[in-house]
ROKE-366113 format. One line per 8 residues: number of its first residue (from 0); their letters; for each residue z, y, x of N, C-alpha, C, O. Coordinates in Angstrom, 2 decimals, m for minus. Example, Ala and Ser with C-alpha at 12.3 -4.5 7.8 and 13.67 -1.06 7.14 Angstrom:
<atoms>
0> as> 7.80,m5.69,13.19,7.80,m4.50,12.30,7.80,m3.30,13.20,8.46,m3.32,14.24 ~ 7.08,m2.25,12.85,7.14,m1.06,13.67,7.87,0.03,12.90,8.04,1.14,13.41
</atoms>
This chain:
<atoms>
0> xxxxxxxx> 0.00,m1.22,0.81,0.00,0.00,0.00,0.00,1.27,0.85,m0.53,2.30,0.44 ~ 0.59,1.19,2.04,0.68,2.39,2.86,m0.71,2.90,3.23,m0.91,4.11,3.41 ~ m1.67,1.98,3.35,m3.05,2.37,3.65,m3.62,3.21,2.50,m4.27,4.23,2.72 ~ m3.38,2.76,1.27,m3.84,3.48,0.09,m3.19,4.86,0.00,m3.86,5.85,m0.28 ~ m1.88,4.92,0.24,m1.18,6.20,0.21,m1.75,7.16,1.25,m1.93,8.35,0.98 ~ m2.03,6.64,2.43,m2.58,7.47,3.50,m3.93,8.05,3.08,m4.20,9.23,3.31 ~ m4.77,7.23,2.48,m6.09,7.67,2.03,m5.96,8.81,1.02,m6.65,9.82,1.14 ~ m5.08,8.66,0.03,m4.91,9.68,m1.01,m4.34,10.97,m0.43,m4.80,12.06,m0.76
8> xxxxxxxx> m3.33,10.84,0.43,m2.70,12.04,0.98,m3.63,12.78,1.93,m3.60,14.01,1.98 ~ m4.45,12.06,2.67,m5.46,12.72,3.51,m6.50,13.43,2.65,m6.95,14.52,2.98 ~ m6.88,12.79,1.55,m7.79,13.43,0.58,m7.19,14.75,0.09,m7.88,15.76,0.03 ~ m5.91,14.73,m0.25,m5.24,15.94,m0.74,m5.18,17.01,0.34,m5.43,18.18,0.07 ~ m4.84,16.61,1.56,m4.70,17.58,2.64,m6.01,18.30,2.92,m6.04,19.52,3.03 ~ m7.11,17.54,3.03,m8.40,18.17,3.29,m8.82,19.05,2.11,m9.42,20.11,2.30 ~ m8.51,18.60,0.90,m8.83,19.40,m0.29,m8.09,20.72,m0.28,m8.67,21.76,m0.59 ~ m6.81,20.70,0.08,m6.05,21.95,0.17,m6.68,22.90,1.19,m6.76,24.10,0.96
16> xxxxxxxx> m7.11,22.35,2.30,m7.74,23.17,3.33,m8.97,23.89,2.79,m9.15,25.08,3.05 ~ m9.80,23.17,2.05,m11.01,23.77,1.50,m10.70,24.70,0.33,m11.38,25.71,0.15 ~ m9.69,24.37,m0.46,m9.26,25.26,m1.54,m8.82,26.61,m0.98,m9.17,27.67,m1.51 ~ m8.05,26.57,0.09,m7.59,27.80,0.72,m8.76,28.61,1.27,m8.81,29.83,1.08 ~ m9.68,27.95,1.94,m10.83,28.65,2.51,m11.67,29.30,1.42,m12.11,30.45,1.56 ~ m11.91,28.57,0.33,m12.71,29.12,m0.76,m11.98,30.25,m1.48,m12.61,31.22,m1.91 ~ m10.67,30.14,m1.60,m9.88,31.20,m2.24,m9.95,32.49,m1.44,m10.10,33.57,m2.01 ~ m9.85,32.38,m0.11,m9.96,33.57,0.72,m11.36,34.14,0.69,m11.53,35.36,0.70
24> xxxxxxxx> m12.36,33.28,0.63,m13.74,33.77,0.54,m13.96,34.55,m0.76,m14.64,35.57,m0.78 ~ m13.36,34.04,m1.85,m13.54,34.68,m3.15,m12.84,36.03,m3.22,m13.33,36.95,m3.87 ~ m11.69,36.17,m2.57,m10.92,37.41,m2.68,m11.22,38.41,m1.58,m11.15,39.62,m1.81 ~ m11.54,37.92,m0.39,m11.73,38.82,0.75,m13.18,38.88,1.25,m13.52,39.75,2.05 ~ m14.02,37.97,0.77,m15.41,37.97,1.21,m15.59,37.37,2.59,m14.64,36.85,3.17 ~ m16.83,37.46,3.11,m17.17,36.97,4.45,m16.86,35.48,4.58,m15.93,35.08,5.28 ~ m17.64,34.67,3.89,m17.38,33.24,3.76,m17.27,32.52,5.10,m16.37,31.70,5.30 ~ m18.17,32.82,6.02,m18.17,32.12,7.30,m16.87,32.37,8.06,m16.27,31.44,8.60
32> xxxxxxxx> m16.43,33.61,8.08,m15.18,33.95,8.77,m13.99,33.27,8.10,m13.12,32.73,8.77 ~ m13.95,33.31,6.77,m12.81,32.74,6.06,m12.73,31.23,6.26,m11.65,30.70,6.51 ~ m13.86,30.55,6.16,m13.84,29.09,6.36,m13.49,28.74,7.79,m12.68,27.84,8.03 ~ m14.08,29.44,8.75,m13.83,29.12,10.16,m12.38,29.35,10.54,m11.75,28.50,11.17 ~ m11.84,30.51,10.15,m10.47,30.82,10.54,m9.46,29.98,9.76,m8.43,29.59,10.30 ~ m9.76,29.69,8.49,m8.85,28.83,7.72,m8.78,27.44,8.32,m7.69,26.90,8.50 ~ m9.93,26.86,8.63,m9.95,25.51,9.20,m9.25,25.49,10.56,m8.45,24.60,10.83 ~ m9.54,26.49,11.40,m8.90,26.53,12.71,m7.39,26.70,12.62,m6.65,26.02,13.31
40> xxxxxxxx> m6.95,27.62,11.76,m5.52,27.88,11.62,m4.81,26.68,10.98,m3.68,26.35,11.35 ~ m5.48,26.04,10.03,m4.91,24.87,9.37,m4.72,23.73,10.36,m3.68,23.07,10.36 ~ m5.71,23.50,11.20,m5.61,22.43,12.20,m4.49,22.72,13.18,m3.75,21.81,13.57 ~ m4.34,23.99,13.59,m3.24,24.35,14.47,m1.90,24.05,13.81,m0.98,23.52,14.45 ~ m1.78,24.39,12.51,m0.54,24.14,11.78,m0.27,22.64,11.66,0.89,22.21,11.71 ~ m1.31,21.84,11.50,m1.14,20.38,11.50,m0.48,19.93,12.79,0.45,19.12,12.77 ~ m0.97,20.45,13.91,m0.41,20.07,15.20,1.04,20.47,15.35,1.85,19.71,15.89 ~ 1.38,21.66,14.87,2.77,22.12,14.93,3.66,21.21,14.09,4.77,20.87,14.50
48> xxxxxxxx> 3.17,20.81,12.91,3.94,19.90,12.06,4.19,18.56,12.72,5.29,18.02,12.63 ~ 3.18,18.03,13.40,3.33,16.75,14.10,4.37,16.86,15.20,5.23,15.99,15.35 ~ 4.29,17.95,15.99,5.23,18.13,17.10,6.66,18.24,16.59,7.57,17.61,17.14 ~ 6.87,19.05,15.55,8.22,19.25,15.04,8.79,17.96,14.46,9.97,17.66,14.65 ~ 7.95,17.18,13.76,8.44,15.92,13.22,8.91,14.99,14.33,9.98,14.39,14.25 ~ 8.10,14.87,15.37,8.43,13.95,16.45,9.66,14.37,17.23,10.35,13.53,17.81 ~ 9.94,15.69,17.26,11.06,16.17,18.06,12.36,16.29,17.27,13.45,16.08,17.82 ~ 12.26,16.62,15.99,13.45,17.04,15.26,13.91,16.05,14.18,15.08,16.08,13.80
56> xxxxxxxx> 13.04,15.19,13.70,13.39,14.42,12.52,13.73,12.98,12.86,13.13,12.36,13.74 ~ 14.70,12.47,12.14,15.14,11.09,12.31,14.12,10.15,11.70,13.88,10.19,10.49 ~ 13.51,9.31,12.53,12.46,8.42,12.05,12.99,7.34,11.10,12.21,6.71,10.39 ~ 14.31,7.13,11.09,14.89,6.19,10.14,14.84,6.73,8.71,14.96,5.97,7.74 ~ 14.65,8.03,8.58,14.58,8.65,7.25,13.15,8.99,6.88,12.90,9.98,6.18 ~ 12.20,8.18,7.34,10.78,8.53,7.16,10.38,8.54,5.69,9.56,9.37,5.29 ~ 10.93,7.65,4.87,10.54,7.61,3.45,11.02,8.86,2.73,10.26,9.50,2.01 ~ 12.28,9.21,2.91,12.81,10.39,2.24,12.13,11.66,2.76,11.88,12.59,1.98
64> xxxxxxxx> 11.82,11.71,4.05,11.11,12.87,4.60,9.74,13.00,3.96,9.31,14.11,3.65 ~ 9.06,11.88,3.75,7.74,11.92,3.13,7.82,12.39,1.68,6.97,13.16,1.23 ~ 8.82,11.94,0.96,8.97,12.35,m0.44,9.21,13.86,m0.55,8.59,14.52,m1.38 ~ 10.10,14.39,0.27,10.34,15.83,0.24,9.07,16.61,0.60,8.77,17.64,m0.01 ~ 8.35,16.12,1.58,7.12,16.79,2.01,6.09,16.84,0.88,5.46,17.87,0.65 ~ 5.93,15.72,0.19,4.93,15.67,m0.89,5.33,16.55,m2.06,4.47,17.13,m2.72 ~ 6.61,16.66,m2.34,7.06,17.53,m3.42,6.73,18.99,m3.11,6.25,19.72,m3.98 ~ 6.99,19.41,m1.88,6.67,20.78,m1.50,5.17,21.03,m1.51,4.71,22.07,m2.00
72> xxxxxxxx> 4.41,20.09,m0.98,2.96,20.24,m0.95,2.37,20.30,m2.35,1.46,21.09,m2.61 ~ 2.88,19.48,m3.24,2.34,19.45,m4.60,2.50,20.80,m5.29,1.60,21.25,m5.99 ~ 3.65,21.43,m5.10,3.89,22.72,m5.75,3.12,23.84,m5.06,2.40,24.59,m5.73 ~ 3.26,23.97,m3.75,2.63,25.08,m3.04,1.11,24.92,m3.04,0.38,25.89,m3.28 ~ 0.64,23.71,m2.76,m0.80,23.48,m2.71,m1.48,23.65,m4.06,m2.57,24.22,m4.14 ~ m0.85,23.16,m5.10,m1.45,23.23,m6.44,m1.67,24.66,m6.88,m2.68,24.98,m7.50 ~ m0.74,25.53,m6.55,m0.82,26.92,m7.02,m1.31,27.88,m5.94,m1.24,29.10,m6.12 ~ m1.80,27.35,m4.82,m2.26,28.23,m3.75,m3.38,29.18,m4.17,m3.36,30.34,m3.75
80> xxxxxxxx> m4.37,28.75,m4.99,m5.38,29.72,m5.43,m4.78,30.84,m6.28,m5.16,32.01,m6.15 ~ m3.85,30.48,m7.14,m3.18,31.48,m7.99,m2.40,32.46,m7.13,m2.44,33.67,m7.35 ~ m1.68,31.93,m6.14,m0.88,32.78,m5.25,m1.77,33.77,m4.50,m1.44,34.95,m4.39 ~ m2.90,33.29,m4.00,m3.80,34.15,m3.23,m4.41,35.24,m4.11,m4.47,36.41,m3.72 ~ m4.86,34.87,m5.31,m5.47,35.84,m6.22,m4.45,36.91,m6.63,m4.77,38.10,m6.61 ~ m3.25,36.50,m7.00,m2.25,37.46,m7.46,m1.79,38.36,m6.31,m1.60,39.56,m6.50 ~ m1.60,37.79,m5.13,m1.18,38.62,m3.99,m2.25,39.64,m3.64,m1.95,40.78,m3.31 ~ m3.52,39.22,m3.72,m4.62,40.14,m3.44,m4.65,41.28,m4.46,m4.90,42.43,m4.11
88> xxxxxxxx> m4.38,40.94,m5.72,m4.36,41.96,m6.78,m3.28,43.01,m6.51,m3.55,44.21,m6.56 ~ m2.07,42.56,m6.22,m0.98,43.51,m6.03,m1.19,44.37,m4.79,m0.86,45.56,m4.80 ~ m1.72,43.80,m3.73,m1.94,44.58,m2.52,m3.08,45.57,m2.72,m3.03,46.68,m2.19 ~ m4.11,45.19,m3.47,m5.19,46.14,m3.79,m4.65,47.30,m4.62,m4.99,48.46,m4.37 ~ m3.81,46.98,m5.61,m3.24,48.03,m6.46,m2.35,48.97,m5.64,m2.39,50.19,m5.82 ~ m1.56,48.40,m4.74,m0.69,49.22,m3.90,m1.52,50.10,m2.97,m1.15,51.25,m2.70 ~ m2.64,49.58,m2.47,m3.53,50.38,m1.62,m4.09,51.56,m2.39,m4.20,52.67,m1.86 ~ m4.44,51.32,m3.66,m4.96,52.40,m4.50,m3.91,53.47,m4.73,m4.20,54.67,m4.67
96> xxxxxxxx> m2.68,53.05,m4.98,m1.58,53.99,m5.19,m1.37,54.85,m3.95,m1.03,56.03,m4.05 ~ m1.57,54.26,m2.77,m1.38,54.98,m1.52,m2.58,55.85,m1.15,m2.57,56.55,m0.14 ~ m3.64,55.80,m2.00,m4.77,56.69,m1.78,m5.96,56.08,m1.08,m6.89,56.80,m0.71 ~ m5.96,54.76,m0.88,m7.09,54.10,m0.23,m8.01,53.55,m1.32,m7.99,52.35,m1.61 ~ m8.81,54.42,m1.90,m9.63,54.06,m3.06,m10.96,53.42,m2.68,m11.66,52.90,m3.56 ~ m11.32,53.44,m1.41,m12.63,52.94,m1.02,m12.61,51.48,m0.57,m13.54,51.02,0.10 ~ m11.57,50.76,m0.95,m11.54,49.33,m0.67,m10.31,48.91,0.12,m9.71,49.70,0.84 ~ m9.97,47.64,m0.05,m8.78,47.10,0.60,m8.91,47.12,2.12,m7.93,47.35,2.83
104> xxxxxxxx> m10.13,46.87,2.64,m10.30,46.77,4.08,m10.01,48.08,4.81,m9.75,48.07,6.01 ~ m10.05,49.21,4.09,m9.75,50.49,4.73,m8.25,50.78,4.75,m7.82,51.77,5.35 ~ m7.46,49.94,4.11,m6.03,50.16,4.00,m5.27,49.38,5.07,m5.65,48.26,5.40 ~ m4.21,49.97,5.60,m3.35,49.22,6.53,m2.76,47.97,5.86,m2.40,47.01,6.54 ~ m2.68,47.99,4.53,m2.13,46.85,3.81,m3.07,45.64,3.86,m2.67,44.52,3.52 ~ m4.31,45.87,4.28,m5.24,44.75,4.46,m4.66,43.71,5.41,m4.83,42.51,5.21 ~ m3.97,44.18,6.45,m3.40,43.26,7.42,m2.19,42.53,6.84,m1.89,41.41,7.23 ~ m1.51,43.18,5.91,m0.44,42.50,5.20,m1.01,41.35,4.36,m0.44,40.26,4.30
112> xxxxxxxx> m2.14,41.63,3.71,m2.80,40.59,2.92,m3.22,39.42,3.81,m3.01,38.26,3.46 ~ m3.81,39.74,4.95,m4.21,38.68,5.88,m3.01,37.87,6.35,m3.06,36.64,6.41 ~ m1.92,38.57,6.68,m0.71,37.88,7.13,m0.18,36.94,6.06,0.17,35.79,6.34 ~ m0.14,37.42,4.82,0.38,36.60,3.73,m0.50,35.37,3.51,0.00,34.26,3.37 ~ m1.81,35.59,3.48,m2.74,34.48,3.22,m2.68,33.43,4.32,m2.67,32.23,4.04 ~ m2.66,33.88,5.56,m2.65,32.91,6.65,m1.28,32.27,6.84,m1.17,31.18,7.39 ~ m0.23,32.96,6.40,1.09,32.31,6.37,1.09,31.16,5.37,1.67,30.10,5.63 ~ 0.43,31.37,4.23,0.31,30.30,3.23,m0.48,29.12,3.81,m0.11,27.97,3.62
120> xxxxxxxx> m1.56,29.42,4.51,m2.35,28.37,5.16,m1.48,27.61,6.15,m1.51,26.38,6.21 ~ m0.69,28.35,6.92,0.15,27.70,7.93,1.19,26.79,7.28,1.42,25.67,7.75 ~ 1.81,27.25,6.20,2.84,26.44,5.53,2.26,25.13,5.02,2.84,24.06,5.23 ~ 1.10,25.20,4.35,0.51,23.99,3.81,0.03,23.08,4.93,0.21,21.87,4.86 ~ m0.59,23.67,5.96,m1.01,22.86,7.10,0.16,22.24,7.84,0.11,21.08,8.26 ~ 1.23,23.02,7.99,2.45,22.52,8.65,3.03,21.33,7.91,3.38,20.32,8.52 ~ 3.13,21.44,6.59,3.66,20.33,5.79,2.73,19.12,5.86,3.20,17.98,5.95 ~ 1.42,19.36,5.82,0.47,18.26,5.93,0.57,17.59,7.30,0.33,16.39,7.43
128> xxxxxxxx> 0.93,18.39,8.33,1.10,17.82,9.66,2.23,16.83,9.74,2.25,15.98,10.63 ~ 3.19,16.93,8.83,4.28,15.96,8.78,3.79,14.59,8.32,4.33,13.56,8.73 ~ 2.78,14.59,7.47,2.41,13.36,6.76,1.99,12.23,7.69,2.50,11.11,7.60 ~ 1.06,12.52,8.59,0.48,11.45,9.41,1.51,10.74,10.28,1.56,9.51,10.24 ~ 2.35,11.45,11.06,3.35,10.71,11.84,4.35,9.96,10.97,4.82,8.88,11.35 ~ 4.70,10.52,9.80,5.60,9.80,8.90,4.93,8.52,8.42,5.55,7.45,8.44 ~ 3.68,8.61,7.98,2.96,7.43,7.49,2.79,6.40,8.60,2.88,5.20,8.34 ~ 2.55,6.85,9.81,2.42,5.91,10.93,3.76,5.24,11.22,3.80,4.05,11.54
136> xxxxxxxx> 4.85,5.99,11.11,6.18,5.39,11.29,6.45,4.34,10.22,6.99,3.27,10.51 ~ 6.08,4.66,8.98,6.27,3.68,7.89,5.43,2.44,8.16,5.89,1.32,7.97 ~ 4.18,2.66,8.60,3.31,1.53,8.91,3.88,0.65,10.00,3.79,m0.58,9.91 ~ 4.47,1.24,11.01,5.06,0.46,12.11,6.38,m0.21,11.70,6.70,m1.31,12.15 ~ 7.13,0.48,10.83,8.45,m0.01,10.45,8.39,m1.16,9.44,9.13,m2.13,9.56 ~ 7.52,m1.03,8.45,7.49,m1.99,7.35,6.35,m3.00,7.43,6.40,m4.04,6.77 ~ 5.33,m2.71,8.23,4.13,m3.57,8.19,3.69,m4.05,9.57,2.51,m4.33,9.78 ~ 4.61,m4.13,10.48,4.33,m4.71,11.79,3.17,m4.01,12.50,2.09,m4.57,12.69
144> xxxxxxxx> 3.44,m2.78,12.88,2.52,m2.00,13.70,1.16,m1.78,13.02,0.11,m2.10,13.57 ~ 1.23,m1.23,11.83,0.02,m0.88,11.09,m0.40,0.57,11.36,m1.32,1.09,10.73 ~ 0.28,1.20,12.31,0.09,2.63,12.54,m1.34,3.03,12.85,m1.79,4.08,12.38 ~ m2.08,2.24,13.63,m3.44,2.59,14.00,m4.36,2.59,12.79,m5.21,3.46,12.65 ~ m4.19,1.61,11.89,m5.00,1.58,10.67,m4.68,2.78,9.78,m5.56,3.30,9.08 ~ m3.43,3.21,9.80,m3.05,4.41,9.06,m3.86,5.60,9.55,m4.35,6.40,8.74 ~ m4.01,5.72,10.86,m4.79,6.81,11.42,m6.24,6.76,10.96,m6.83,7.78,10.61 ~ m6.83,5.56,10.95,m8.22,5.40,10.51,m8.40,5.82,9.06,m9.35,6.52,8.73
152> xxxxxxxx> m7.49,5.40,8.18,m7.62,5.71,6.77,m7.30,7.17,6.48,m7.70,7.70,5.44 ~ m6.58,7.82,7.38,m6.40,9.27,7.26,m7.75,9.96,7.42,m8.05,10.90,6.68 ~ m8.55,9.52,8.35,m9.89,10.08,8.53,m10.79,9.78,7.33,m11.54,10.64,6.88 ~ m10.71,8.55,6.82,m11.55,8.17,5.68,m11.20,9.03,4.45,m12.10,9.49,3.74 ~ m9.91,9.23,4.22,m9.49,10.03,3.08,m9.91,11.48,3.21,m10.30,12.11,2.22 ~ m9.85,12.02,4.43,m10.30,13.39,4.67,m11.79,13.53,4.37,m12.23,14.52,3.79 ~ m12.56,12.54,4.78,m14.00,12.57,4.52,m14.28,12.58,3.02,m15.12,13.35,2.55 ~ m13.59,11.75,2.27,m13.79,11.70,0.83,m13.38,13.03,0.18,m14.03,13.48,m0.76
160> xxxxxxxx> m12.31,13.64,0.67,m11.89,14.93,0.14,m12.95,16.00,0.33,m13.20,16.79,m0.57 ~ m13.57,16.03,1.51,m14.60,17.02,1.79,m15.81,16.82,0.89,m16.38,17.79,0.37 ~ m16.21,15.57,0.69,m17.39,15.28,m0.12,m17.15,15.60,m1.59,m17.96,16.28,m2.22 ~ m16.05,15.13,m2.14,m15.78,15.35,m3.56,m15.52,16.82,m3.87,m15.90,17.31,m4.93 ~ m14.87,17.51,m2.95,m14.62,18.94,m3.19,m15.94,19.69,m3.33,m16.12,20.49,m4.24 ~ m16.86,19.42,m2.41,m18.12,20.17,m2.39,m19.07,19.76,m3.50,m19.76,20.61,m4.07 ~ m19.12,18.47,m3.83,m20.13,17.97,m4.76,m19.66,17.87,m6.20,m20.47,17.85,m7.13 ~ m18.34,17.80,m6.40,m17.87,17.60,m7.78,m16.74,18.55,m8.18,m16.88,19.29,m9.16
168> xxxxxxxx> m15.63,18.54,m7.46,m14.45,19.26,m7.93,m14.69,20.76,m8.06,m14.47,21.33,m9.13 ~ m15.14,21.40,m7.00,m15.35,22.86,m7.07,m16.47,23.26,m8.03,m16.24,24.12,m8.88 ~ m17.68,22.67,m7.94,m18.74,23.11,m8.86,m18.49,22.77,m10.31,m18.94,23.51,m11.19 ~ m17.79,21.68,m10.60,m17.57,21.26,m11.98,m16.31,21.84,m12.60,m16.27,22.04,m13.82 ~ m15.30,22.11,m11.80,m14.01,22.48,m12.37,m13.43,23.80,m11.85,m12.55,24.36,m12.50 ~ m13.88,24.29,m10.73,m13.37,25.54,m10.20,m12.10,25.37,m9.38,m11.56,24.27,m9.28 ~ m11.64,26.48,m8.81,m10.53,26.42,m7.85,m9.19,26.13,m8.52,m8.42,25.31,m8.01 ~ m8.90,26.78,m9.63,m7.59,26.61,m10.25,m7.38,25.16,m10.68,m6.35,24.55,m10.38
176> xxxxxxxx> m8.36,24.61,m11.38,m8.27,23.23,m11.84,m8.16,22.28,m10.65,m7.32,21.37,m10.65 ~ m8.99,22.50,m9.64,m8.98,21.62,m8.47,m7.63,21.62,m7.77,m7.11,20.57,m7.39 ~ m7.04,22.82,m7.60,m5.74,22.91,m6.96,m4.67,22.13,m7.72,m3.90,21.39,m7.12 ~ m4.64,22.30,m9.03,m3.64,21.60,m9.85,m3.90,20.10,m9.84,m2.96,19.30,m9.74 ~ m5.17,19.70,m9.93,m5.51,18.28,m9.91,m5.07,17.62,m8.61,m4.50,16.53,m8.63 ~ m5.33,18.27,m7.49,m4.93,17.71,m6.19,m3.40,17.65,m6.09,m2.85,16.70,m5.54 ~ m2.73,18.67,m6.62,m1.27,18.64,m6.64,m0.74,17.47,m7.44,0.27,16.87,m7.07 ~ m1.40,17.14,m8.54,m1.00,15.98,m9.35,m1.18,14.69,m8.55,m0.32,13.81,m8.60
184> xxxxxxxx> m2.28,14.57,m7.83,m2.47,13.39,m6.98,m1.34,13.27,m5.96,m0.83,12.19,m5.71 ~ m0.97,14.41,m5.38,0.11,14.45,m4.40,1.42,13.93,m4.99,2.08,13.08,m4.39 ~ 1.78,14.46,m6.15,3.08,14.12,m6.70,3.09,12.72,m7.31,4.12,12.05,m7.29 ~ 1.94,12.26,m7.84,1.85,10.87,m8.29,2.06,9.92,m7.13,2.72,8.89,m7.28 ~ 1.50,10.25,m5.99,1.67,9.41,m4.80,3.15,9.34,m4.41,3.64,8.28,m4.03 ~ 3.84,10.47,m4.51,5.28,10.46,m4.18,6.06,9.57,m5.13,7.02,8.91,m4.72 ~ 5.65,9.53,m6.40,6.33,8.66,m7.37,6.10,7.19,m7.03,7.02,6.38,m7.09 ~ 4.87,6.85,m6.68,4.58,5.47,m6.30,5.31,5.08,m5.02,5.79,3.95,m4.89
192> xxxxxxxx> 5.40,6.02,m4.08,6.13,5.74,m2.85,7.60,5.48,m3.16,8.21,4.57,m2.59 ~ 8.17,6.27,m4.06,9.56,6.04,m4.45,9.75,4.64,m5.03,10.68,3.92,m4.66 ~ 8.86,4.25,m5.94,8.97,2.94,m6.58,8.87,1.82,m5.55,9.62,0.84,m5.62 ~ 7.97,1.96,m4.59,7.76,0.90,m3.60,8.88,0.81,m2.57,9.17,m0.27,m2.05 ~ 9.52,1.96,m2.28,10.49,1.98,m1.18,11.87,2.44,m1.64,12.65,2.95,m0.84 ~ 12.18,2.26,m2.92,13.46,2.74,m3.44,14.64,1.96,m2.87,15.78,2.40,m2.99 ~ 14.37,0.81,m2.24,15.46,0.05,m1.62,15.94,0.69,m0.33,17.00,0.34,0.19 ~ 15.16,1.63,0.20,15.57,2.32,1.42,16.87,3.09,1.16,16.96,3.81,0.16
200> xxxxxxxx> 17.88,2.95,2.02,19.18,3.59,1.76,19.13,5.12,1.74,20.02,5.75,1.18 ~ 18.11,5.71,2.34,18.01,7.17,2.36,17.25,7.74,1.17,17.15,8.96,1.03 ~ 16.72,6.88,0.32,15.96,7.32,m0.86,16.91,7.41,m2.05,17.57,6.44,m2.41 ~ 16.97,8.60,m2.67,17.88,8.83,m3.78,17.10,8.94,m5.09,15.93,9.32,m5.11 ~ 17.79,8.59,m6.17,17.17,8.67,m7.49,16.80,10.11,m7.85,15.85,10.35,m8.60 ~ 17.54,11.07,m7.31,17.25,12.48,m7.58,15.85,12.85,m7.08,15.22,13.75,m7.63 ~ 15.37,12.17,m6.06,14.02,12.42,m5.56,12.98,12.04,m6.61,11.98,12.73,m6.79 ~ 13.22,10.94,m7.30,12.33,10.51,m8.37,12.33,11.54,m9.50,11.28,11.91,m10.02
208> xxxxxxxx> 13.52,12.00,m9.88,13.64,12.98,m10.96,12.89,14.26,m10.61,12.19,14.83,m11.44 ~ 13.06,14.73,m9.37,12.37,15.95,m8.94,10.86,15.79,m9.00,10.16,16.67,m9.49 ~ 10.36,14.66,m8.51,8.92,14.41,m8.54,8.41,14.32,m9.98,7.32,14.80,m10.28 ~ 9.17,13.72,m10.84,8.77,13.58,m12.24,8.69,14.96,m12.91,7.76,15.23,m13.67 ~ 9.67,15.81,m12.65,9.66,17.16,m13.23,8.44,17.95,m12.73,7.79,18.64,m13.51 ~ 8.15,17.84,m11.44,6.97,18.52,m10.89,5.70,17.99,m11.53,4.80,18.77,m11.84 ~ 5.62,16.68,m11.74,4.44,16.08,m12.38,4.25,16.64,m13.79,3.13,16.99,m14.16 ~ 5.31,16.71,m14.57,5.22,17.24,m15.93,4.75,18.69,m15.91,3.90,19.09,m16.70
216> xxxxxxxx> 5.31,19.49,m14.99,4.92,20.89,m14.87,3.42,21.02,m14.56,2.72,21.83,m15.17 ~ 2.95,20.21,m13.62,1.54,20.29,m13.23,0.61,19.79,m14.33,m0.48,20.33,m14.51 ~ 1.04,18.78,m15.06,0.23,18.29,m16.18,0.09,19.35,m17.27,m0.98,19.53,m17.84 ~ 1.18,20.04,m17.54,1.12,21.13,m18.54,0.17,22.22,m18.06,m0.64,22.73,m18.84 ~ 0.26,22.56,m16.78,m0.64,23.60,m16.24,m2.09,23.13,m16.27,m2.99,23.94,m16.50 ~ m2.32,21.83,m16.04,m3.70,21.32,m16.08,m4.26,21.40,m17.50,m5.42,21.76,m17.69 ~ m3.44,21.07,m18.49,m3.88,21.13,m19.89,m4.27,22.55,m20.28,m5.25,22.77,m20.99 ~ m3.49,23.51,m19.80,m3.76,24.91,m20.17,m4.43,25.67,m19.02,m4.33,26.90,m18.95
224> xxxxxxxx> m5.10,24.96,m18.14,m5.72,25.59,m16.97,m6.72,26.67,m17.35,m6.76,27.73,m16.74 ~ m7.54,26.39,m18.37,m8.56,27.37,m18.77,m7.92,28.68,m19.22,m8.37,29.76,m18.86 ~ m6.85,28.57,m20.01,m6.13,29.77,m20.47,m5.47,30.48,m19.30,m5.48,31.71,m19.23 ~ m4.89,29.71,m18.39,m4.23,30.29,m17.22,m5.24,31.05,m16.37,m4.98,32.17,m15.93 ~ m6.39,30.44,m16.14,m7.42,31.09,m15.32,m7.95,32.35,m15.99,m8.14,33.38,m15.35 ~ m8.19,32.25,m17.29,m8.70,33.40,m18.03,m7.72,34.56,m17.97,m8.13,35.71,m17.78 ~ m6.45,34.28,m18.14,m5.45,35.33,m18.12,m5.35,35.97,m16.74,m5.33,37.19,m16.62 ~ m5.29,35.14,m15.69,m5.10,35.67,m14.34,m6.33,36.46,m13.89,m6.20,37.54,m13.31
232> xxxxxxx> m7.52,35.93,m14.15,m8.74,36.60,m13.68,m9.06,37.83,m14.54,m9.29,38.92,m14.01 ~ m9.08,37.65,m15.87,m9.52,38.74,m16.75,m8.43,39.79,m17.01,m8.71,40.99,m16.99 ~ m7.20,39.33,m17.25,m6.14,40.25,m17.64,m5.41,40.87,m16.45,m4.86,41.96,m16.55 ~ m5.41,40.16,m15.33,m4.68,40.67,m14.17,m5.65,41.12,m13.08,m5.70,42.30,m12.74 ~ m6.42,40.17,m12.53,m7.21,40.47,m11.33,m8.30,41.51,m11.60,m8.54,42.38,m10.76 ~ m8.96,41.43,m12.75,m10.07,42.34,m13.04,m9.64,43.62,m13.74,m10.47,44.47,m14.04 ~ m8.37,43.76,m14.00,m7.89,44.95,m14.74,m7.85,46.17,m13.83,m7.48,47.26,m14.28
</atoms>
């Protein structure tokens, strides 16, 4: 099962990366720059996450660490397009109040917007960087050195995420829906991980309850995604 979980979580991680890049392109323009810098910054954050996990975290608590990581990713990643759009709106409005009417890029607050957006990229990339070493530890601990296959399926899942995002998710459903959908995949995976490894002494029932609450929240948002998008884009962003 750990191979399947790795595939899904890698799919989610790559999808978040592309969601962030497309969100920045939509709000700030210059698609090539946004995609290039988002991918580069995200990969750097992945590396930082790997290093911190290996240095600071107890590998005996790998299951509970993975559950906490997926819960955070599901919430932050799912709503990352909404966060970027709303932050861009408020900073544009503040720039106008300060007298910079000829565009956000002429305002000193433009750099605040960049800092906020790339901080969000770093947080999601950092959390995603935790996943692979945790999954490899689980593979080695429970499945007799399955760690190398975990690495291979991480690549396979990333490839599938890139293909489906470009050919189906984004063109058919848009950014808001895609973000929430990927977040649901993330949190569903955490629930399955809990069920499979609940015998681990570091896994608490409260983790299951938290994941279930997040799942319900995301499902409600997915059902009303069209209304949510219409309100944020038409009533807030375009006002």
